[in-house]
N, CA, C, O and the ligand as a Tripos MOL2 file, in Angstrom:
@<TRIPOS>MOLECULE
protein
  241   239    61     0     0
PROTEIN
NO_CHARGES

@<TRIPOS>ATOM
      1 N         174.9030   90.2620  119.4750 N.3       1 GLN1
      2 CA        173.7250   89.2950  119.4160 C.3       1 GLN1
      3 C         172.3830   89.8900  119.3840 C.2       1 GLN1
      4 O         171.4290   89.3750  118.8010 O.2       1 GLN1
      5 N         172.3480   91.0320  120.0540 N.am      2 LYS2
      6 CA        170.9700   91.7130  119.9210 C.3       2 LYS2
      7 C         170.9380   92.3740  118.5800 C.2       2 LYS2
      8 O         169.8030   92.5180  118.1250 O.2       2 LYS2
      9 N         171.8200   92.7610  117.9240 N.am      3 VAL3
     10 CA        171.6690   93.1010  116.3190 C.3       3 VAL3
     11 C         171.2690   91.9240  115.5940 C.2       3 VAL3
     12 O         170.4190   92.0420  114.7110 O.2       3 VAL3
     13 N         171.8510   90.6370  115.8960 N.am      4 GLU4
     14 CA        171.5640   89.4100  115.1030 C.3       4 GLU4
     15 C         169.8350   89.2220  115.2310 C.2       4 GLU4
     16 O         169.1500   88.8980  114.2600 O.2       4 GLU4
     17 N         169.3310   89.4580  116.4590 N.am      5 HIS5
     18 CA        168.0230   89.1320  116.7340 C.3       5 HIS5
     19 C         167.1580   90.2410  115.8990 C.2       5 HIS5
     20 O         166.1230   89.9160  115.3170 O.2       5 HIS5
     21 N         167.6320   91.4890  115.8890 N.am      6 TYR6
     22 CA        167.0770   92.4500  115.0170 C.3       6 TYR6
     23 C         166.8110   91.9070  113.5960 C.2       6 TYR6
     24 O         165.6820   91.8200  113.1150 O.2       6 TYR6
     25 N         168.1030   91.5000  112.8840 N.am      7 GLU7
     26 CA        168.2110   90.9030  111.7380 C.3       7 GLU7
     27 C         167.3710   89.8610  111.4240 C.2       7 GLU7
     28 O         166.7940   89.8010  110.3380 O.2       7 GLU7
     29 N         167.2440   88.9430  112.3870 N.am      8 ILE8
     30 CA        166.3710   87.6710  112.1500 C.3       8 ILE8
     31 C         165.0020   88.2800  112.1480 C.2       8 ILE8
     32 O         164.3610   88.0260  111.1280 O.2       8 ILE8
     33 N         164.3870   89.0390  113.0640 N.am      9 ALA9
     34 CA        162.9190   89.7960  112.9370 C.3       9 ALA9
     35 C         162.8730   90.4040  111.6620 C.2       9 ALA9
     36 O         161.8270   90.2050  111.0430 O.2       9 ALA9
     37 N         163.8540   91.1870  111.0330 N.am     10 SER10
     38 CA        163.6970   91.9890  109.8700 C.3      10 SER10
     39 C         163.5420   90.8650  108.5590 C.2      10 SER10
     40 O         162.6050   90.8200  107.7620 O.2      10 SER10
     41 N         164.4980   90.1680  108.5870 N.am     11 TYR11
     42 CA        164.5800   89.1710  107.3710 C.3      11 TYR11
     43 C         163.5120   88.2420  107.3680 C.2      11 TYR11
     44 O         163.1080   87.8640  106.2680 O.2      11 TYR11
     45 N         162.9710   87.7960  108.4150 N.am     12 GLY12
     46 CA        161.9760   86.9630  108.6920 C.3      12 GLY12
     47 C         160.6050   87.6260  108.3070 C.2      12 GLY12
     48 O         159.6980   86.9450  107.8290 O.2      12 GLY12
     49 N         160.4810   88.9760  108.5300 N.am     13 THR13
     50 CA        159.2930   89.7810  108.2330 C.3      13 THR13
     51 C         159.2750   89.9010  106.6430 C.2      13 THR13
     52 O         158.3230   89.6150  105.9170 O.2      13 THR13
     53 N         160.4390   90.3520  106.2780 N.am     14 ILE14
     54 CA        160.5400   90.6900  104.7340 C.3      14 ILE14
     55 C         160.4090   89.4400  103.9240 C.2      14 ILE14
     56 O         160.0190   89.4960  102.7570 O.2      14 ILE14
     57 N         160.7220   88.3170  104.5040 N.am     15 ALA15
     58 CA        160.6150   86.8950  103.6390 C.3      15 ALA15
     59 C         159.0550   86.5700  103.6190 C.2      15 ALA15
     60 O         158.5620   86.0380  102.6240 O.2      15 ALA15
     61 N         158.3130   86.8850  104.6940 N.am     16 ALA16
     62 CA        156.9620   86.4960  104.7310 C.3      16 ALA16
     63 C         156.2630   87.4180  103.8060 C.2      16 ALA16
     64 O         155.4350   87.0290  102.9830 O.2      16 ALA16
     65 N         156.6840   88.8630  103.9920 N.am     17 LEU17
     66 CA        155.8460   89.8140  102.8140 C.3      17 LEU17
     67 C         156.1940   89.3020  101.4570 C.2      17 LEU17
     68 O         155.3530   89.1780  100.5670 O.2      17 LEU17
     69 N         157.4030   89.0200  101.3300 N.am     18 ALA18
     70 CA        157.8420   88.5400   99.8660 C.3      18 ALA18
     71 C         156.9950   87.3860   99.4240 C.2      18 ALA18
     72 O         156.4330   87.3660   98.3290 O.2      18 ALA18
     73 N         156.9140   86.3500  100.3780 N.am     19 LYS19
     74 CA        156.0880   85.1780   99.9540 C.3      19 LYS19
     75 C         154.7840   85.6710   99.7570 C.2      19 LYS19
     76 O         154.2330   85.3070   98.7180 O.2      19 LYS19
     77 N         154.0820   86.5160  100.6170 N.am     20 GLN20
     78 CA        152.5230   86.7720  100.5570 C.3      20 GLN20
     79 C         152.2210   87.6250   99.0490 C.2      20 GLN20
     80 O         151.1680   87.5100   98.4220 O.2      20 GLN20
     81 N         153.2780   88.4150   98.6670 N.am     21 LEU21
     82 CA        153.2970   89.2270   97.4990 C.3      21 LEU21
     83 C         153.6600   88.7440   96.3160 C.2      21 LEU21
     84 O         153.4800   89.3560   95.2630 O.2      21 LEU21
     85 N         154.2510   87.4960   96.4180 N.am     22 GLY22
     86 CA        154.4970   86.5590   95.2160 C.3      22 GLY22
     87 C         155.9550   87.1330   94.5990 C.2      22 GLY22
     88 O         156.1690   87.1630   93.3870 O.2      22 GLY22
     89 N         156.8090   87.5280   95.4850 N.am     23 TYR23
     90 CA        158.0830   87.9540   94.5900 C.3      23 TYR23
     91 C         158.9240   86.7990   94.8730 C.2      23 TYR23
     92 O         159.6930   86.7070   95.8300 O.2      23 TYR23
     93 N         158.7310   85.9680   94.0120 N.am     24 LYS24
     94 CA        159.4540   84.6570   93.9530 C.3      24 LYS24
     95 C         161.0200   84.7490   93.5700 C.2      24 LYS24
     96 O         161.8260   83.8540   93.8260 O.2      24 LYS24
     97 N         161.2990   85.8330   92.9890 N.am     25 ASP25
     98 CA        162.8690   85.9650   92.8140 C.3      25 ASP25
     99 C         163.6860   86.2360   94.0310 C.2      25 ASP25
    100 O         164.7950   85.7550   94.2650 O.2      25 ASP25
    101 N         162.9550   87.1290   94.8410 N.am     26 ALA26
    102 CA        163.7810   87.7670   95.9240 C.3      26 ALA26
    103 C         163.6840   86.6000   97.2520 C.2      26 ALA26
    104 O         164.5550   86.4980   98.1160 O.2      26 ALA26
    105 N         162.5360   85.8390   97.1940 N.am     27 LEU27
    106 CA        162.3540   84.9420   98.4830 C.3      27 LEU27
    107 C         163.6840   83.9550   98.7400 C.2      27 LEU27
    108 O         164.1480   83.8620   99.8760 O.2      27 LEU27
    109 N         164.1950   83.3130   97.7510 N.am     28 PRO28
    110 CA        165.5050   82.4540   98.1050 C.3      28 PRO28
    111 C         166.5640   83.2240   98.7160 C.2      28 PRO28
    112 O         167.1780   82.7670   99.6800 O.2      28 PRO28
    113 N         166.8180   84.3470   98.2330 N.am     29 LEU29
    114 CA        168.1160   85.0950   98.7910 C.3      29 LEU29
    115 C         167.5050   85.6820  100.3010 C.2      29 LEU29
    116 O         168.3220   85.7740  101.2160 O.2      29 LEU29
    117 N         166.3110   86.0140  100.5180 N.am     30 LEU30
    118 CA        165.7500   86.4880  101.8090 C.3      30 LEU30
    119 C         165.8230   85.3060  102.7730 C.2      30 LEU30
    120 O         166.1030   85.5760  103.9410 O.2      30 LEU30
    121 N         165.6380   84.2090  102.4860 N.am     31 LEU31
    122 CA        165.5870   83.0070  103.2820 C.3      31 LEU31
    123 C         167.0370   82.5290  103.6330 C.2      31 LEU31
    124 O         167.3200   82.1070  104.7540 O.2      31 LEU31
    125 N         167.8790   82.6150  102.6730 N.am     32 GLU32
    126 CA        169.2930   82.0480  102.6380 C.3      32 GLU32
    127 C         169.9110   83.2620  103.6680 C.2      32 GLU32
    128 O         170.7740   82.9190  104.4750 O.2      32 GLU32
    129 N         169.5000   84.5560  103.6350 N.am     33 THR33
    130 CA        170.1420   85.4570  104.6250 C.3      33 THR33
    131 C         169.6480   85.2830  105.8950 C.2      33 THR33
    132 O         170.3860   85.4880  106.8590 O.2      33 THR33
    133 N         168.3810   84.8970  106.0560 N.am     34 LEU34
    134 CA        167.7730   84.6120  107.4780 C.3      34 LEU34
    135 C         168.3330   83.5580  108.0590 C.2      34 LEU34
    136 O         168.5130   83.5740  109.2770 O.2      34 LEU34
    137 N         168.6750   82.5490  107.3470 N.am     35 GLN35
    138 CA        169.5790   81.3080  107.8210 C.3      35 GLN35
    139 C         170.8430   81.6230  108.3370 C.2      35 GLN35
    140 O         171.2520   81.1760  109.4100 O.2      35 GLN35
    141 N         171.5860   82.5100  107.4810 N.am     36 GLU36
    142 CA        172.8970   82.8780  108.0280 C.3      36 GLU36
    143 C         172.8180   83.6680  109.3150 C.2      36 GLU36
    144 O         173.6620   83.5580  110.2040 O.2      36 GLU36
    145 N         171.7510   84.4820  109.3800 N.am     37 GLU37
    146 CA        171.6590   85.3160  110.7220 C.3      37 GLU37
    147 C         171.4020   84.4450  111.7580 C.2      37 GLU37
    148 O         171.9380   84.7210  112.8320 O.2      37 GLU37
    149 N         170.6140   83.3200  111.6890 N.am     38 LYS38
    150 CA        170.3000   82.4650  112.7780 C.3      38 LYS38
    151 C         171.6600   81.6260  113.1130 C.2      38 LYS38
    152 O         171.9540   81.3570  114.2770 O.2      38 LYS38
    153 N         172.4710   81.2300  111.9950 N.am     39 ALA39
    154 CA        173.5290   80.6270  112.3640 C.3      39 ALA39
    155 C         174.5700   81.3500  113.1630 C.2      39 ALA39
    156 O         175.3060   80.8160  113.9920 O.2      39 ALA39
    157 N         174.5600   82.6920  112.8140 N.am     40 THR40
    158 CA        175.4850   83.5760  113.6140 C.3      40 THR40
    159 C         175.0950   83.9310  115.0420 C.2      40 THR40
    160 O         175.9040   84.3420  115.8740 O.2      40 THR40
    161 N         173.8040   83.7430  115.2650 N.am     41 ASP41
    162 CA        173.1200   83.9370  116.5850 C.3      41 ASP41
    163 C         173.7300   82.6650  117.3410 C.2      41 ASP41
    164 O         174.3110   82.7970  118.4180 O.2      41 ASP41
    165 N         173.5660   81.4410  116.7220 N.am     42 GLU42
    166 CA        173.7000   80.2640  117.3870 C.3      42 GLU42
    167 C         175.3200   80.1970  117.7360 C.2      42 GLU42
    168 O         175.7250   79.6700  118.7720 O.2      42 GLU42
    169 N         176.0860   80.7170  116.8720 N.am     43 LYS43
    170 CA        177.6530   80.9250  117.1720 C.3      43 LYS43
    171 C         177.8810   81.6600  118.3540 C.2      43 LYS43
    172 O         178.6100   81.2290  119.2470 O.2      43 LYS43
    173 N         177.1980   82.9340  118.4210 N.am     44 LEU44
    174 CA        177.3580   83.6570  119.4580 C.3      44 LEU44
    175 C         177.0210   83.3240  120.7610 C.2      44 LEU44
    176 O         177.6220   83.7010  121.7670 O.2      44 LEU44
    177 N         175.8500   82.4650  120.7110 N.am     45 THR45
    178 CA        175.2250   81.8310  122.1270 C.3      45 THR45
    179 C         176.2910   80.9940  122.4670 C.2      45 THR45
    180 O         176.6690   81.0320  123.6380 O.2      45 THR45
    181 N         176.8960   80.1850  121.6200 N.am     46 ILE46
    182 CA        177.9630   79.1730  121.9570 C.3      46 ILE46
    183 C         179.0220   79.8280  122.5970 C.2      46 ILE46
    184 O         179.3990   79.2990  123.6430 O.2      46 ILE46
    185 N         179.7100   81.0450  122.1620 N.am     47 LEU47
    186 CA        180.6300   81.7580  122.5380 C.3      47 LEU47
    187 C         180.3420   82.3740  123.8390 C.2      47 LEU47
    188 O         181.2510   82.4440  124.6660 O.2      47 LEU47
    189 N         178.9960   82.8970  124.1460 N.am     48 ALA48
    190 CA        178.7810   83.5530  125.3010 C.3      48 ALA48
    191 C         178.8680   82.3560  126.2770 C.2      48 ALA48
    192 O         179.6270   82.4750  127.2400 O.2      48 ALA48
    193 N         178.1510   81.1940  126.1170 N.am     49 LYS49
    194 CA        178.2450   80.1430  127.1710 C.3      49 LYS49
    195 C         179.5300   79.6400  127.4110 C.2      49 LYS49
    196 O         179.7400   79.0780  128.4850 O.2      49 LYS49
    197 N         180.5290   79.7670  126.4840 N.am     50 SER50
    198 CA        182.1650   79.3570  126.7750 C.3      50 SER50
    199 C         182.7600   80.1490  127.5120 C.2      50 SER50
    200 O         183.8980   79.8790  127.8940 O.2      50 SER50
    201 N         182.0410   81.4690  127.9340 N.am     51 GLY51
    202 CA        182.8340   82.3360  128.8110 C.3      51 GLY51
    203 C         183.7290   83.2200  127.9530 C.2      51 GLY51
    204 O         184.6670   83.8390  128.4550 O.2      51 GLY51
    205 N         183.4450   83.2750  126.7030 N.am     52 GLY52
    206 CA        184.2000   84.1110  125.7900 C.3      52 GLY52
    207 C         184.1240   85.7020  126.0960 C.2      52 GLY52
    208 O         185.0580   86.4990  126.0010 O.2      52 GLY52
    209 N         182.9140   85.9470  126.4490 N.am     53 ASN53
    210 CA        182.6130   87.3100  126.7030 C.3      53 ASN53
    211 C         183.3340   87.6740  128.1660 C.2      53 ASN53
    212 O         183.6690   88.8510  128.2990 O.2      53 ASN53
    213 N         183.5900   86.7990  129.2310 N.am     54 ALA54
    214 CA        184.1810   87.3400  130.4120 C.3      54 ALA54
    215 C         185.7860   87.4520  129.8890 C.2      54 ALA54
    216 O         186.4810   88.3310  130.3990 O.2      54 ALA54
    217 N         186.2860   86.6860  129.0150 N.am     55 LYS55
    218 CA        187.7310   86.5870  128.6120 C.3      55 LYS55
    219 C         187.9800   88.0100  127.8930 C.2      55 LYS55
    220 O         189.0220   88.6360  128.0900 O.2      55 LYS55
    221 N         187.0690   88.4260  127.1410 N.am     56 ALA56
    222 CA        187.2290   89.5300  126.3110 C.3      56 ALA56
    223 C         187.1320   90.7330  127.2400 C.2      56 ALA56
    224 O         187.8910   91.6570  126.9460 O.2      56 ALA56
    225 N         186.3730   90.9010  128.2690 N.am     57 VAL57
    226 CA        186.3900   91.7580  129.3290 C.3      57 VAL57
    227 C         187.6340   91.9500  129.9620 C.2      57 VAL57
    228 O         188.1750   93.0480  130.0980 O.2      57 VAL57
    229 N         188.1570   90.6850  130.4110 N.am     58 GLN58
    230 CA        189.4270   90.7340  131.2290 C.3      58 GLN58
    231 C         190.6080   91.1880  130.3080 C.2      58 GLN58
    232 O         191.5700   91.7290  130.8540 O.2      58 GLN58
    233 N         190.6080   91.0090  128.9600 N.am     59 ALA59
    234 CA        191.6060   91.2170  128.0740 C.3      59 ALA59
    235 C         191.6460   92.8300  127.7990 C.2      59 ALA59
    236 O         192.6910   93.3860  127.4590 O.2      59 ALA59
    237 N         190.3900   93.5420  127.9820 N.am     60 ALA60
    238 CA        190.2550   94.8740  127.5300 C.3      60 ALA60
    239 C         190.9850   95.8240  128.7020 C.2      60 ALA60
    240 O         191.0190   97.0480  128.5720 O.2      60 ALA60
    241 FE        174.0650   89.4620  111.2540 Fe       61 FE261
@<TRIPOS>BOND
     1     1     2 1
     2     2     3 1
     3     3     4 2
     4     3     5 am
     5     5     6 1
     6     6     7 1
     7     7     8 2
     8     7     9 am
     9     9    10 1
    10    10    11 1
    11    11    12 2
    12    11    13 am
    13    13    14 1
    14    14    15 1
    15    15    16 2
    16    15    17 am
    17    17    18 1
    18    18    19 1
    19    19    20 2
    20    19    21 am
    21    21    22 1
    22    22    23 1
    23    23    24 2
    24    23    25 am
    25    25    26 1
    26    26    27 1
    27    27    28 2
    28    27    29 am
    29    29    30 1
    30    30    31 1
    31    31    32 2
    32    31    33 am
    33    33    34 1
    34    34    35 1
    35    35    36 2
    36    35    37 am
    37    37    38 1
    38    38    39 1
    39    39    40 2
    40    39    41 am
    41    41    42 1
    42    42    43 1
    43    43    44 2
    44    43    45 am
    45    45    46 1
    46    46    47 1
    47    47    48 2
    48    47    49 am
    49    49    50 1
    50    50    51 1
    51    51    52 2
    52    51    53 am
    53    53    54 1
    54    54    55 1
    55    55    56 2
    56    55    57 am
    57    57    58 1
    58    58    59 1
    59    59    60 2
    60    59    61 am
    61    61    62 1
    62    62    63 1
    63    63    64 2
    64    63    65 am
    65    65    66 1
    66    66    67 1
    67    67    68 2
    68    67    69 am
    69    69    70 1
    70    70    71 1
    71    71    72 2
    72    71    73 am
    73    73    74 1
    74    74    75 1
    75    75    76 2
    76    75    77 am
    77    77    78 1
    78    78    79 1
    79    79    80 2
    80    79    81 am
    81    81    82 1
    82    82    83 1
    83    83    84 2
    84    83    85 am
    85    85    86 1
    86    86    87 1
    87    87    88 2
    88    87    89 am
    89    89    90 1
    90    90    91 1
    91    91    92 2
    92    91    93 am
    93    93    94 1
    94    94    95 1
    95    95    96 2
    96    95    97 am
    97    97    98 1
    98    98    99 1
    99    99   100 2
   100    99   101 am
   101   101   102 1
   102   102   103 1
   103   103   104 2
   104   103   105 am
   105   105   106 1
   106   106   107 1
   107   107   108 2
   108   107   109 am
   109   109   110 1
   110   110   111 1
   111   111   112 2
   112   111   113 am
   113   113   114 1
   114   114   115 1
   115   115   116 2
   116   115   117 am
   117   117   118 1
   118   118   119 1
   119   119   120 2
   120   119   121 am
   121   121   122 1
   122   122   123 1
   123   123   124 2
   124   123   125 am
   125   125   126 1
   126   126   127 1
   127   127   128 2
   128   127   129 am
   129   129   130 1
   130   130   131 1
   131   131   132 2
   132   131   133 am
   133   133   134 1
   134   134   135 1
   135   135   136 2
   136   135   137 am
   137   137   138 1
   138   138   139 1
   139   139   140 2
   140   139   141 am
   141   141   142 1
   142   142   143 1
   143   143   144 2
   144   143   145 am
   145   145   146 1
   146   146   147 1
   147   147   148 2
   148   147   149 am
   149   149   150 1
   150   150   151 1
   151   151   152 2
   152   151   153 am
   153   153   154 1
   154   154   155 1
   155   155   156 2
   156   155   157 am
   157   157   158 1
   158   158   159 1
   159   159   160 2
   160   159   161 am
   161   161   162 1
   162   162   163 1
   163   163   164 2
   164   163   165 am
   165   165   166 1
   166   166   167 1
   167   167   168 2
   168   167   169 am
   169   169   170 1
   170   170   171 1
   171   171   172 2
   172   171   173 am
   173   173   174 1
   174   174   175 1
   175   175   176 2
   176   175   177 am
   177   177   178 1
   178   178   179 1
   179   179   180 2
   180   179   181 am
   181   181   182 1
   182   182   183 1
   183   183   184 2
   184   183   185 am
   185   185   186 1
   186   186   187 1
   187   187   188 2
   188   187   189 am
   189   189   190 1
   190   190   191 1
   191   191   192 2
   192   191   193 am
   193   193   194 1
   194   194   195 1
   195   195   196 2
   196   195   197 am
   197   197   198 1
   198   198   199 1
   199   199   200 2
   200   199   201 am
   201   201   202 1
   202   202   203 1
   203   203   204 2
   204   203   205 am
   205   205   206 1
   206   206   207 1
   207   207   208 2
   208   207   209 am
   209   209   210 1
   210   210   211 1
   211   211   212 2
   212   211   213 am
   213   213   214 1
   214   214   215 1
   215   215   216 2
   216   215   217 am
   217   217   218 1
   218   218   219 1
   219   219   220 2
   220   219   221 am
   221   221   222 1
   222   222   223 1
   223   223   224 2
   224   223   225 am
   225   225   226 1
   226   226   227 1
   227   227   228 2
   228   227   229 am
   229   229   230 1
   230   230   231 1
   231   231   232 2
   232   231   233 am
   233   233   234 1
   234   234   235 1
   235   235   236 2
   236   235   237 am
   237   237   238 1
   238   238   239 1
   239   239   240 2
@<TRIPOS>SUBSTRUCTURE
     1 GLN1         2 RESIDUE 1 A GLN
     2 LYS2         6 RESIDUE 1 A LYS
     3 VAL3        10 RESIDUE 1 A VAL
     4 GLU4        14 RESIDUE 1 A GLU
     5 HIS5        18 RESIDUE 1 A HIS
     6 TYR6        22 RESIDUE 1 A TYR
     7 GLU7        26 RESIDUE 1 A GLU
     8 ILE8        30 RESIDUE 1 A ILE
     9 ALA9        34 RESIDUE 1 A ALA
    10 SER10       38 RESIDUE 1 A SER
    11 TYR11       42 RESIDUE 1 A TYR
    12 GLY12       46 RESIDUE 1 A GLY
    13 THR13       50 RESIDUE 1 A THR
    14 ILE14       54 RESIDUE 1 A ILE
    15 ALA15       58 RESIDUE 1 A ALA
    16 ALA16       62 RESIDUE 1 A ALA
    17 LEU17       66 RESIDUE 1 A LEU
    18 ALA18       70 RESIDUE 1 A ALA
    19 LYS19       74 RESIDUE 1 A LYS
    20 GLN20       78 RESIDUE 1 A GLN
    21 LEU21       82 RESIDUE 1 A LEU
    22 GLY22       86 RESIDUE 1 A GLY
    23 TYR23       90 RESIDUE 1 A TYR
    24 LYS24       94 RESIDUE 1 A LYS
    25 ASP25       98 RESIDUE 1 A ASP
    26 ALA26      102 RESIDUE 1 A ALA
    27 LEU27      106 RESIDUE 1 A LEU
    28 PRO28      110 RESIDUE 1 A PRO
    29 LEU29      114 RESIDUE 1 A LEU
    30 LEU30      118 RESIDUE 1 A LEU
    31 LEU31      122 RESIDUE 1 A LEU
    32 GLU32      126 RESIDUE 1 A GLU
    33 THR33      130 RESIDUE 1 A THR
    34 LEU34      134 RESIDUE 1 A LEU
    35 GLN35      138 RESIDUE 1 A GLN
    36 GLU36      142 RESIDUE 1 A GLU
    37 GLU37      146 RESIDUE 1 A GLU
    38 LYS38      150 RESIDUE 1 A LYS
    39 ALA39      154 RESIDUE 1 A ALA
    40 THR40      158 RESIDUE 1 A THR
    41 ASP41      162 RESIDUE 1 A ASP
    42 GLU42      166 RESIDUE 1 A GLU
    43 LYS43      170 RESIDUE 1 A LYS
    44 LEU44      174 RESIDUE 1 A LEU
    45 THR45      178 RESIDUE 1 A THR
    46 ILE46      182 RESIDUE 1 A ILE
    47 LEU47      186 RESIDUE 1 A LEU
    48 ALA48      190 RESIDUE 1 A ALA
    49 LYS49      194 RESIDUE 1 A LYS
    50 SER50      198 RESIDUE 1 A SER
    51 GLY51      202 RESIDUE 1 A GLY
    52 GLY52      206 RESIDUE 1 A GLY
    53 ASN53      210 RESIDUE 1 A ASN
    54 ALA54      214 RESIDUE 1 A ALA
    55 LYS55      218 RESIDUE 1 A LYS
    56 ALA56      222 RESIDUE 1 A ALA
    57 VAL57      226 RESIDUE 1 A VAL
    58 GLN58      230 RESIDUE 1 A GLN
    59 ALA59      234 RESIDUE 1 A ALA
    60 ALA60      238 RESIDUE 1 A ALA
    61 FE261      241 GROUP 0 **** ****
């Protein structure tokens, strides 16, 4: 999940730069990827709150 947060920060920054620099072709894909990273982060939050991490530790 830490990696997802780095990815969200990175894609958010790159998307903002692309917008400011007028890179209109790149912007939609960057924003789409940013949304995918946010969705993954939300899924990992749900997993962590459901006790999934504790179950994984017990299984290891
Ligand atoms: Fe990711």
